[in-house]
Biopython code that builds the backbone (N, CA, C, O; Angstrom):
import numpy as np
from Bio.PDB.StructureBuilder import StructureBuilder

atoms = [
    (1, "MET", "N", (14.868, -2.962, -30.519)),
    (1, "MET", "CA", (16.300, -3.149, -30.631)),
    (1, "MET", "C", (16.658, -4.549, -30.115)),
    (1, "MET", "O", (16.350, -4.908, -28.978)),
    (2, "LYS", "N", (17.313, -5.324, -30.977)),
    (2, "LYS", "CA", (17.691, -6.687, -30.616)),
    (2, "LYS", "C", (19.045, -6.682, -29.908)),
    (2, "LYS", "O", (19.883, -5.823, -30.180)),
    (3, "PRO", "N", (19.261, -7.636, -29.002)),
    (3, "PRO", "CA", (20.539, -7.678, -28.279)),
    (3, "PRO", "C", (21.687, -8.073, -29.206)),
    (3, "PRO", "O", (21.492, -8.781, -30.194)),
    (4, "LEU", "N", (22.856, -7.612, -28.876)),
    (4, "LEU", "CA", (24.072, -7.962, -29.597)),
    (4, "LEU", "C", (24.547, -9.323, -29.112)),
    (4, "LEU", "O", (24.616, -9.570, -27.908)),
    (5, "LYS", "N", (24.879, -10.214, -30.059)),
    (5, "LYS", "CA", (25.389, -11.538, -29.702)),
    (5, "LYS", "C", (26.893, -11.559, -29.938)),
    (5, "LYS", "O", (27.398, -10.900, -30.847)),
    (6, "TRP", "N", (27.594, -12.312, -29.121)),
    (6, "TRP", "CA", (29.045, -12.485, -29.264)),
    (6, "TRP", "C", (29.324, -13.981, -29.387)),
    (6, "TRP", "O", (28.855, -14.763, -28.560)),
    (7, "ASN", "N", (30.082, -14.392, -30.408)),
    (7, "ASN", "CA", (30.439, -15.805, -30.487)),
    (7, "ASN", "C", (31.697, -16.060, -29.648)),
    (7, "ASN", "O", (32.315, -15.121, -29.146)),
    (8, "ALA", "N", (32.068, -17.330, -29.501)),
    (8, "ALA", "CA", (33.192, -17.702, -28.624)),
    (8, "ALA", "C", (34.509, -17.094, -29.099)),
    (8, "ALA", "O", (35.336, -16.691, -28.281)),
    (9, "THR", "N", (34.709, -17.025, -30.409)),
    (9, "THR", "CA", (35.951, -16.447, -30.941)),
    (9, "THR", "C", (36.079, -14.985, -30.544)),
    (9, "THR", "O", (37.139, -14.554, -30.092)),
    (10, "ALA", "N", (35.008, -14.221, -30.709)),
    (10, "ALA", "CA", (35.030, -12.801, -30.377)),
    (10, "ALA", "C", (35.254, -12.578, -28.882)),
    (10, "ALA", "O", (35.989, -11.674, -28.487)),
    (11, "LEU", "N", (34.620, -13.400, -28.060)),
    (11, "LEU", "CA", (34.830, -13.278, -26.608)),
    (11, "LEU", "C", (36.274, -13.597, -26.243)),
    (11, "LEU", "O", (36.855, -12.948, -25.373)),
    (12, "GLY", "N", (36.853, -14.593, -26.904)),
    (12, "GLY", "CA", (38.265, -14.924, -26.682)),
    (12, "GLY", "C", (39.172, -13.782, -27.113)),
    (12, "GLY", "O", (40.163, -13.480, -26.448)),
    (13, "ASP", "N", (38.828, -13.147, -28.232)),
    (13, "ASP", "CA", (39.601, -11.995, -28.697)),
    (13, "ASP", "C", (39.563, -10.864, -27.666)),
    (13, "ASP", "O", (40.589, -10.249, -27.378)),
    (14, "LEU", "N", (38.383, -10.595, -27.114)),
    (14, "LEU", "CA", (38.264, -9.552, -26.081)),
    (14, "LEU", "C", (39.127, -9.884, -24.870)),
    (14, "LEU", "O", (39.779, -9.010, -24.299)),
    (15, "GLN", "N", (39.124, -11.146, -24.492)),
    (15, "GLN", "CA", (39.940, -11.583, -23.350)),
    (15, "GLN", "C", (41.424, -11.351, -23.626)),
    (15, "GLN", "O", (42.153, -10.872, -22.758)),
    (16, "GLN", "N", (41.866, -11.690, -24.828)),
    (16, "GLN", "CA", (43.275, -11.487, -25.193)),
    (16, "GLN", "C", (43.643, -10.004, -25.201)),
    (16, "GLN", "O", (44.724, -9.628, -24.749)),
    (17, "ILE", "N", (42.751, -9.171, -25.712)),
    (17, "ILE", "CA", (43.003, -7.730, -25.721)),
    (17, "ILE", "C", (43.102, -7.207, -24.297)),
    (17, "ILE", "O", (43.989, -6.412, -23.987)),
    (18, "ALA", "N", (42.195, -7.650, -23.427)),
    (18, "ALA", "CA", (42.217, -7.216, -22.023)),
    (18, "ALA", "C", (43.515, -7.641, -21.350)),
    (18, "ALA", "O", (44.116, -6.860, -20.611)),
    (19, "GLU", "N", (43.954, -8.876, -21.600)),
    (19, "GLU", "CA", (45.206, -9.359, -21.014)),
    (19, "GLU", "C", (46.398, -8.553, -21.520)),
    (19, "GLU", "O", (47.284, -8.199, -20.741)),
    (20, "TYR", "N", (46.424, -8.264, -22.799)),
    (20, "TYR", "CA", (47.497, -7.470, -23.395)),
    (20, "TYR", "C", (47.567, -6.095, -22.723)),
    (20, "TYR", "O", (48.640, -5.637, -22.329)),
    (21, "LEU", "N", (46.399, -5.442, -22.600)),
    (21, "LEU", "CA", (46.357, -4.122, -21.975)),
    (21, "LEU", "C", (46.764, -4.184, -20.506)),
    (21, "LEU", "O", (47.484, -3.314, -20.018)),
    (22, "ARG", "N", (46.303, -5.208, -19.812)),
    (22, "ARG", "CA", (46.612, -5.368, -18.388)),
    (22, "ARG", "C", (48.116, -5.491, -18.168)),
    (22, "ARG", "O", (48.649, -4.951, -17.198)),
    (23, "GLU", "N", (48.805, -6.204, -19.070)),
    (23, "GLU", "CA", (50.252, -6.390, -18.945)),
    (23, "GLU", "C", (51.025, -5.114, -19.255)),
    (23, "GLU", "O", (52.044, -4.841, -18.620)),
    (24, "ARG", "N", (50.557, -4.336, -20.214)),
    (24, "ARG", "CA", (51.308, -3.186, -20.684)),
    (24, "ARG", "C", (50.895, -1.855, -20.063)),
    (24, "ARG", "O", (51.731, -0.975, -19.860)),
    (25, "ASN", "N", (49.618, -1.710, -19.765)),
    (25, "ASN", "CA", (49.141, -0.450, -19.198)),
    (25, "ASN", "C", (47.848, -0.699, -18.423)),
    (25, "ASN", "O", (46.762, -0.382, -18.907)),
    (26, "PRO", "N", (47.965, -1.268, -17.219)),
    (26, "PRO", "CA", (46.775, -1.644, -16.455)),
    (26, "PRO", "C", (45.824, -0.477, -16.169)),
    (26, "PRO", "O", (44.622, -0.687, -16.006)),
    (27, "ALA", "N", (46.343, 0.722, -16.110)),
    (27, "ALA", "CA", (45.495, 1.874, -15.803)),
    (27, "ALA", "C", (44.487, 2.151, -16.913)),
    (27, "ALA", "O", (43.439, 2.745, -16.658)),
    (28, "THR", "N", (44.786, 1.734, -18.132)),
    (28, "THR", "CA", (43.889, 2.028, -19.253)),
    (28, "THR", "C", (43.004, 0.846, -19.648)),
    (28, "THR", "O", (42.096, 1.002, -20.465)),
    (29, "GLU", "N", (43.257, -0.324, -19.083)),
    (29, "GLU", "CA", (42.525, -1.531, -19.507)),
    (29, "GLU", "C", (41.004, -1.347, -19.454)),
    (29, "GLU", "O", (40.322, -1.562, -20.457)),
    (30, "GLN", "N", (40.473, -0.956, -18.308)),
    (30, "GLN", "CA", (39.015, -0.836, -18.169)),
    (30, "GLN", "C", (38.439, 0.227, -19.092)),
    (30, "GLN", "O", (37.376, 0.029, -19.680)),
    (31, "ALA", "N", (39.123, 1.341, -19.221)),
    (31, "ALA", "CA", (38.622, 2.416, -20.071)),
    (31, "ALA", "C", (38.570, 1.981, -21.533)),
    (31, "ALA", "O", (37.561, 2.186, -22.207)),
    (32, "ILE", "N", (39.643, 1.386, -22.020)),
    (32, "ILE", "CA", (39.690, 0.970, -23.424)),
    (32, "ILE", "C", (38.693, -0.147, -23.687)),
    (32, "ILE", "O", (38.004, -0.125, -24.707)),
    (33, "MET", "N", (38.602, -1.117, -22.796)),
    (33, "MET", "CA", (37.642, -2.202, -22.984)),
    (33, "MET", "C", (36.211, -1.658, -22.973)),
    (33, "MET", "O", (35.367, -2.115, -23.744)),
    (34, "GLY", "N", (35.943, -0.695, -22.110)),
    (34, "GLY", "CA", (34.620, -0.069, -22.069)),
    (34, "GLY", "C", (34.287, 0.627, -23.372)),
    (34, "GLY", "O", (33.156, 0.546, -23.850)),
    (35, "ILE", "N", (35.258, 1.307, -23.949)),
    (35, "ILE", "CA", (35.059, 1.996, -25.225)),
    (35, "ILE", "C", (34.796, 0.988, -26.336)),
    (35, "ILE", "O", (33.894, 1.184, -27.151)),
    (36, "LEU", "N", (35.579, -0.093, -26.373)),
    (36, "LEU", "CA", (35.400, -1.120, -27.409)),
    (36, "LEU", "C", (33.997, -1.728, -27.339)),
    (36, "LEU", "O", (33.330, -1.889, -28.361)),
    (37, "ILE", "N", (33.565, -2.057, -26.142)),
    (37, "ILE", "CA", (32.249, -2.693, -25.971)),
    (37, "ILE", "C", (31.119, -1.702, -26.270)),
    (37, "ILE", "O", (30.120, -2.071, -26.887)),
    (38, "ALA", "N", (31.271, -0.457, -25.840)),
    (38, "ALA", "CA", (30.239, 0.555, -26.111)),
    (38, "ALA", "C", (30.086, 0.798, -27.614)),
    (38, "ALA", "O", (28.970, 0.943, -28.112)),
    (39, "LYS", "N", (31.208, 0.841, -28.329)),
    (39, "LYS", "CA", (31.128, 1.038, -29.780)),
    (39, "LYS", "C", (30.483, -0.166, -30.449)),
    (39, "LYS", "O", (29.705, -0.012, -31.391)),
    (40, "ALA", "N", (30.798, -1.360, -29.971)),
    (40, "ALA", "CA", (30.176, -2.567, -30.522)),
    (40, "ALA", "C", (28.665, -2.539, -30.279)),
    (40, "ALA", "O", (27.889, -2.941, -31.146)),
    (41, "ASP", "N", (28.251, -2.073, -29.117)),
    (41, "ASP", "CA", (26.819, -2.005, -28.790)),
    (41, "ASP", "C", (26.046, -1.073, -29.719)),
    (41, "ASP", "O", (24.832, -1.216, -29.864)),
    (42, "GLN", "N", (26.734, -0.121, -30.352)),
    (42, "GLN", "CA", (26.070, 0.775, -31.300)),
    (42, "GLN", "C", (25.467, 0.001, -32.472)),
    (42, "GLN", "O", (24.535, 0.477, -33.121)),
    (43, "LEU", "N", (25.993, -1.180, -32.738)),
    (43, "LEU", "CA", (25.508, -1.969, -33.863)),
    (43, "LEU", "C", (24.073, -2.451, -33.655)),
    (43, "LEU", "O", (23.400, -2.800, -34.625)),
    (44, "THR", "N", (23.597, -2.478, -32.425)),
    (44, "THR", "CA", (22.204, -2.876, -32.196)),
    (44, "THR", "C", (21.248, -1.823, -32.748)),
    (44, "THR", "O", (20.123, -2.140, -33.135)),
    (45, "ARG", "N", (21.697, -0.572, -32.785)),
    (45, "ARG", "CA", (20.872, 0.518, -33.318)),
    (45, "ARG", "C", (21.114, 0.752, -34.812)),
    (45, "ARG", "O", (20.208, 1.146, -35.546)),
    (46, "MET", "N", (22.342, 0.504, -35.246)),
    (46, "MET", "CA", (22.719, 0.740, -36.654)),
    (46, "MET", "C", (23.500, -0.471, -37.169)),
    (46, "MET", "O", (24.714, -0.385, -37.355)),
    (47, "PRO", "N", (22.829, -1.584, -37.400)),
    (47, "PRO", "CA", (23.534, -2.820, -37.737)),
    (47, "PRO", "C", (24.306, -2.779, -39.053)),
    (47, "PRO", "O", (25.242, -3.558, -39.232)),
    (48, "ARG", "N", (23.951, -1.920, -39.947)),
    (48, "ARG", "CA", (24.645, -1.868, -41.235)),
    (48, "ARG", "C", (25.616, -0.688, -41.322)),
    (48, "ARG", "O", (25.962, -0.251, -42.419)),
    (49, "SER", "N", (26.050, -0.179, -40.185)),
    (49, "SER", "CA", (26.942, 0.981, -40.192)),
    (49, "SER", "C", (28.368, 0.608, -40.590)),
    (49, "SER", "O", (29.131, 1.473, -41.018)),
    (50, "GLY", "N", (28.733, -0.647, -40.458)),
    (50, "GLY", "CA", (30.075, -1.070, -40.849)),
    (50, "GLY", "C", (30.168, -1.332, -42.339)),
    (50, "GLY", "O", (29.167, -1.337, -43.055)),
    (51, "GLN", "N", (31.388, -1.549, -42.785)),
    (51, "GLN", "CA", (31.648, -1.817, -44.201)),
    (51, "GLN", "C", (31.283, -3.260, -44.537)),
    (51, "GLN", "O", (31.701, -4.186, -43.841)),
    (52, "ARG", "N", (30.499, -3.453, -45.611)),
    (52, "ARG", "CA", (30.124, -4.802, -46.025)),
    (52, "ARG", "C", (31.314, -5.450, -46.700)),
    (52, "ARG", "O", (31.902, -4.885, -47.622)),
    (53, "ARG", "N", (31.671, -6.656, -46.229)),
    (53, "ARG", "CA", (32.780, -7.423, -46.802)),
    (53, "ARG", "C", (32.274, -8.398, -47.857)),
    (53, "ARG", "O", (32.824, -8.480, -48.954)),
    (54, "PHE", "N", (31.227, -9.134, -47.518)),
    (54, "PHE", "CA", (30.593, -10.046, -48.471)),
    (54, "PHE", "C", (29.259, -10.493, -47.918)),
    (54, "PHE", "O", (28.963, -10.304, -46.738)),
    (55, "THR", "N", (28.448, -11.097, -48.794)),
    (55, "THR", "CA", (27.143, -11.610, -48.405)),
    (55, "THR", "C", (27.119, -13.104, -48.677)),
    (55, "THR", "O", (27.466, -13.545, -49.772)),
    (56, "ARG", "N", (26.712, -13.880, -47.685)),
    (56, "ARG", "CA", (26.598, -15.325, -47.850)),
    (56, "ARG", "C", (25.352, -15.655, -48.663)),
    (56, "ARG", "O", (24.444, -14.831, -48.773)),
    (57, "PRO", "N", (25.307, -16.874, -49.241)),
    (57, "PRO", "CA", (24.133, -17.261, -50.042)),
    (57, "PRO", "C", (22.802, -17.159, -49.286)),
    (57, "PRO", "O", (21.761, -16.939, -49.905)),
    (58, "ASN", "N", (22.822, -17.316, -47.965)),
    (58, "ASN", "CA", (21.581, -17.242, -47.189)),
    (58, "ASN", "C", (21.159, -15.802, -46.872)),
    (58, "ASN", "O", (20.169, -15.583, -46.174)),
    (59, "GLY", "N", (21.914, -14.819, -47.387)),
    (59, "GLY", "CA", (21.580, -13.417, -47.178)),
    (59, "GLY", "C", (22.287, -12.762, -46.001)),
    (59, "GLY", "O", (22.189, -11.547, -45.824)),
    (60, "THR", "N", (22.997, -13.544, -45.193)),
    (60, "THR", "CA", (23.732, -12.982, -44.059)),
    (60, "THR", "C", (24.896, -12.142, -44.572)),
    (60, "THR", "O", (25.702, -12.604, -45.381)),
    (61, "GLU", "N", (24.974, -10.915, -44.095)),
    (61, "GLU", "CA", (26.061, -10.018, -44.480)),
    (61, "GLU", "C", (27.191, -10.118, -43.465)),
    (61, "GLU", "O", (26.954, -10.129, -42.257)),
    (62, "ILE", "N", (28.412, -10.190, -43.962)),
    (62, "ILE", "CA", (29.591, -10.110, -43.099)),
    (62, "ILE", "C", (30.132, -8.701, -43.267)),
    (62, "ILE", "O", (30.427, -8.258, -44.377)),
    (63, "ARG", "N", (30.257, -8.008, -42.147)),
    (63, "ARG", "CA", (30.655, -6.604, -42.154)),
    (63, "ARG", "C", (31.784, -6.381, -41.162)),
    (63, "ARG", "O", (32.041, -7.224, -40.303)),
    (64, "SER", "N", (32.448, -5.257, -41.282)),
    (64, "SER", "CA", (33.473, -4.906, -40.296)),
    (64, "SER", "C", (33.324, -3.440, -39.923)),
    (64, "SER", "O", (32.784, -2.636, -40.683)),
    (65, "PHE", "N", (33.811, -3.118, -38.748)),
    (65, "PHE", "CA", (33.609, -1.808, -38.148)),
    (65, "PHE", "C", (34.888, -1.460, -37.395)),
    (65, "PHE", "O", (35.329, -2.233, -36.544)),
    (66, "LEU", "N", (35.483, -0.324, -37.690)),
    (66, "LEU", "CA", (36.689, 0.105, -37.006)),
    (66, "LEU", "C", (36.319, 0.647, -35.629)),
    (66, "LEU", "O", (35.586, 1.629, -35.515)),
    (67, "LEU", "N", (36.834, -0.003, -34.586)),
    (67, "LEU", "CA", (36.518, 0.417, -33.220)),
    (67, "LEU", "C", (37.424, 1.554, -32.759)),
    (67, "LEU", "O", (36.967, 2.518, -32.145)),
    (68, "ASP", "N", (38.697, 1.432, -33.060)),
    (68, "ASP", "CA", (39.689, 2.467, -32.787)),
    (68, "ASP", "C", (40.859, 2.202, -33.726)),
    (68, "ASP", "O", (40.756, 1.343, -34.601)),
    (69, "LYS", "N", (41.958, 2.911, -33.567)),
    (69, "LYS", "CA", (43.041, 2.757, -34.535)),
    (69, "LYS", "C", (43.738, 1.397, -34.462)),
    (69, "LYS", "O", (44.531, 1.066, -35.343)),
    (70, "HIS", "N", (43.454, 0.608, -33.427)),
    (70, "HIS", "CA", (44.112, -0.691, -33.274)),
    (70, "HIS", "C", (43.173, -1.891, -33.397)),
    (70, "HIS", "O", (43.648, -3.025, -33.458)),
    (71, "HIS", "N", (41.865, -1.677, -33.434)),
    (71, "HIS", "CA", (40.922, -2.797, -33.370)),
    (71, "HIS", "C", (39.793, -2.681, -34.395)),
    (71, "HIS", "O", (39.192, -1.620, -34.564)),
    (72, "ARG", "N", (39.525, -3.785, -35.065)),
    (72, "ARG", "CA", (38.425, -3.875, -36.019)),
    (72, "ARG", "C", (37.510, -5.011, -35.575)),
    (72, "ARG", "O", (37.968, -6.102, -35.234)),
    (73, "LEU", "N", (36.229, -4.736, -35.585)),
    (73, "LEU", "CA", (35.228, -5.721, -35.200)),
    (73, "LEU", "C", (34.622, -6.317, -36.473)),
    (73, "LEU", "O", (34.207, -5.578, -37.366)),
    (74, "VAL", "N", (34.571, -7.639, -36.558)),
    (74, "VAL", "CA", (33.950, -8.330, -37.691)),
    (74, "VAL", "C", (32.651, -8.930, -37.166)),
    (74, "VAL", "O", (32.636, -9.597, -36.131)),
    (75, "TYR", "N", (31.557, -8.686, -37.895)),
    (75, "TYR", "CA", (30.254, -9.142, -37.412)),
    (75, "TYR", "C", (29.367, -9.557, -38.564)),
    (75, "TYR", "O", (29.633, -9.244, -39.724)),
    (76, "SER", "N", (28.308, -10.265, -38.221)),
    (76, "SER", "CA", (27.321, -10.660, -39.233)),
    (76, "SER", "C", (25.992, -10.000, -38.911)),
    (76, "SER", "O", (25.659, -9.745, -37.754)),
    (77, "VAL", "N", (25.243, -9.731, -39.979)),
    (77, "VAL", "CA", (23.871, -9.231, -39.855)),
    (77, "VAL", "C", (23.012, -10.221, -40.626)),
    (77, "VAL", "O", (23.104, -10.322, -41.849)),
    (78, "SER", "N", (22.186, -10.942, -39.903)),
    (78, "SER", "CA", (21.332, -11.937, -40.556)),
    (78, "SER", "C", (19.914, -11.400, -40.702)),
    (78, "SER", "O", (19.612, -10.286, -40.273)),
    (79, "VAL", "N", (19.059, -12.194, -41.305)),
    (79, "VAL", "CA", (17.673, -11.803, -41.524)),
    (79, "VAL", "C", (17.066, -11.348, -40.200)),
    (79, "VAL", "O", (17.252, -11.998, -39.171)),
    (80, "GLY", "N", (16.351, -10.246, -40.228)),
    (80, "GLY", "CA", (15.767, -9.697, -39.011)),
    (80, "GLY", "C", (16.729, -8.794, -38.259)),
    (80, "GLY", "O", (16.480, -8.442, -37.106)),
    (81, "ASP", "N", (17.834, -8.415, -38.909)),
    (81, "ASP", "CA", (18.850, -7.540, -38.307)),
    (81, "ASP", "C", (19.438, -8.098, -37.012)),
    (81, "ASP", "O", (19.702, -7.346, -36.073)),
    (82, "ILE", "N", (19.640, -9.405, -36.962)),
    (82, "ILE", "CA", (20.299, -10.021, -35.809)),
    (82, "ILE", "C", (21.804, -9.881, -36.008)),
    (82, "ILE", "O", (22.360, -10.374, -36.989)),
    (83, "VAL", "N", (22.455, -9.201, -35.063)),
    (83, "VAL", "CA", (23.882, -8.916, -35.157)),
    (83, "VAL", "C", (24.656, -9.859, -34.242)),
    (83, "VAL", "O", (24.357, -9.980, -33.054)),
    (84, "THR", "N", (25.661, -10.526, -34.821)),
    (84, "THR", "CA", (26.541, -11.409, -34.060)),
    (84, "THR", "C", (27.978, -10.974, -34.302)),
    (84, "THR", "O", (28.429, -10.917, -35.446)),
    (85, "VAL", "N", (28.699, -10.665, -33.225)),
    (85, "VAL", "CA", (30.105, -10.323, -33.333)),
    (85, "VAL", "C", (30.878, -11.624, -33.533)),
    (85, "VAL", "O", (30.761, -12.559, -32.741)),
    (86, "LEU", "N", (31.668, -11.668, -34.604)),
    (86, "LEU", "CA", (32.398, -12.874, -34.970)),
    (86, "LEU", "C", (33.855, -12.840, -34.532)),
    (86, "LEU", "O", (34.433, -13.870, -34.186)),
    (87, "GLN", "N", (34.445, -11.646, -34.548)),
    (87, "GLN", "CA", (35.872, -11.546, -34.277)),
    (87, "GLN", "C", (36.219, -10.103, -33.945)),
    (87, "GLN", "O", (35.610, -9.175, -34.479)),
    (88, "VAL", "N", (37.193, -9.911, -33.066)),
    (88, "VAL", "CA", (37.738, -8.594, -32.796)),
    (88, "VAL", "C", (39.215, -8.672, -33.170)),
    (88, "VAL", "O", (40.000, -9.350, -32.508)),
    (89, "LEU", "N", (39.578, -7.976, -34.230)),
    (89, "LEU", "CA", (40.942, -8.037, -34.751)),
    (89, "LEU", "C", (41.814, -6.966, -34.126)),
    (89, "LEU", "O", (41.401, -5.813, -33.996)),
    (90, "ASP", "N", (43.017, -7.349, -33.741)),
    (90, "ASP", "CA", (44.033, -6.392, -33.328)),
    (90, "ASP", "C", (44.830, -6.089, -34.584)),
    (90, "ASP", "O", (45.545, -6.959, -35.082)),
    (91, "LEU", "N", (44.723, -4.890, -35.098)),
    (91, "LEU", "CA", (45.336, -4.537, -36.371)),
    (91, "LEU", "C", (46.855, -4.487, -36.307)),
    (91, "LEU", "O", (47.513, -4.364, -37.340)),
    (92, "ARG", "N", (47.419, -4.580, -35.112)),
    (92, "ARG", "CA", (48.876, -4.592, -34.981)),
    (92, "ARG", "C", (49.445, -5.998, -35.115)),
    (92, "ARG", "O", (50.662, -6.174, -35.160)),
    (93, "SER", "N", (48.573, -6.997, -35.179)),
    (93, "SER", "CA", (49.034, -8.380, -35.284)),
    (93, "SER", "C", (48.743, -8.924, -36.673)),
    (93, "SER", "O", (48.177, -8.228, -37.516)),
    (94, "ASP", "N", (49.127, -10.159, -36.904)),
    (94, "ASP", "CA", (48.878, -10.795, -38.194)),
    (94, "ASP", "C", (47.676, -11.740, -38.121)),
    (94, "ASP", "O", (47.627, -12.746, -38.828)),
    (95, "GLN", "N", (46.730, -11.417, -37.282)),
    (95, "GLN", "CA", (45.510, -12.201, -37.107)),
    (95, "GLN", "C", (44.785, -12.346, -38.442)),
    (95, "GLN", "O", (44.718, -11.396, -39.222)),
    (96, "ASP", "N", (44.245, -13.528, -38.702)),
    (96, "ASP", "CA", (43.510, -13.758, -39.938)),
    (96, "ASP", "C", (42.157, -13.073, -39.896)),
    (96, "ASP", "O", (41.490, -13.040, -38.862)),
    (97, "PHE", "N", (41.762, -12.527, -41.039)),
    (97, "PHE", "CA", (40.442, -11.914, -41.169)),
    (97, "PHE", "C", (39.409, -13.023, -41.312)),
    (97, "PHE", "O", (39.650, -14.020, -41.992)),
    (98, "TYR", "N", (38.283, -12.852, -40.682)),
    (98, "TYR", "CA", (37.226, -13.861, -40.672)),
    (98, "TYR", "C", (36.758, -14.192, -42.082)),
    (98, "TYR", "O", (36.566, -13.308, -42.917)),
    (99, "ARG", "N", (36.582, -15.475, -42.324)),
    (99, "ARG", "CA", (36.000, -15.955, -43.601)),
    (99, "ARG", "C", (34.969, -16.997, -43.292)),
    (99, "ARG", "O", (34.349, -17.542, -44.205)),
]
sb = StructureBuilder()
sb.init_structure("model")
sb.init_model(0)
sb.init_chain("A")
sb.init_seg("    ")
for serial, (resi, resn, name, xyz) in enumerate(atoms, 1):
    if name == "N":
        sb.init_residue(resn, " ", resi, " ")
    sb.init_atom(name, np.array(xyz, "f"), 0.0, 1.0, " ", f" {name:<3s}", serial, name[0])
structure = sb.get_structure()
């Protein structure tokens, strides 16, 4: 099982989600963040479990995975099943989908 990689955009998205939760409901911040990260970690065992959005010319698949009713994780699966989290979308906002 290969480790899950997170790019800078995805880490920034997690930080923004944590800040949002901390401001509105601090009691749930750690629990929700733990759930989001645990679900993302499942991709190390089942990298193609998310919906395929498109495939790049080099064979890298861009996929997305619904974490909960408010968050979608966008990730890539490259040769050798290396998974990199590209973005964590808050579905309540007008955040752009990764391209």
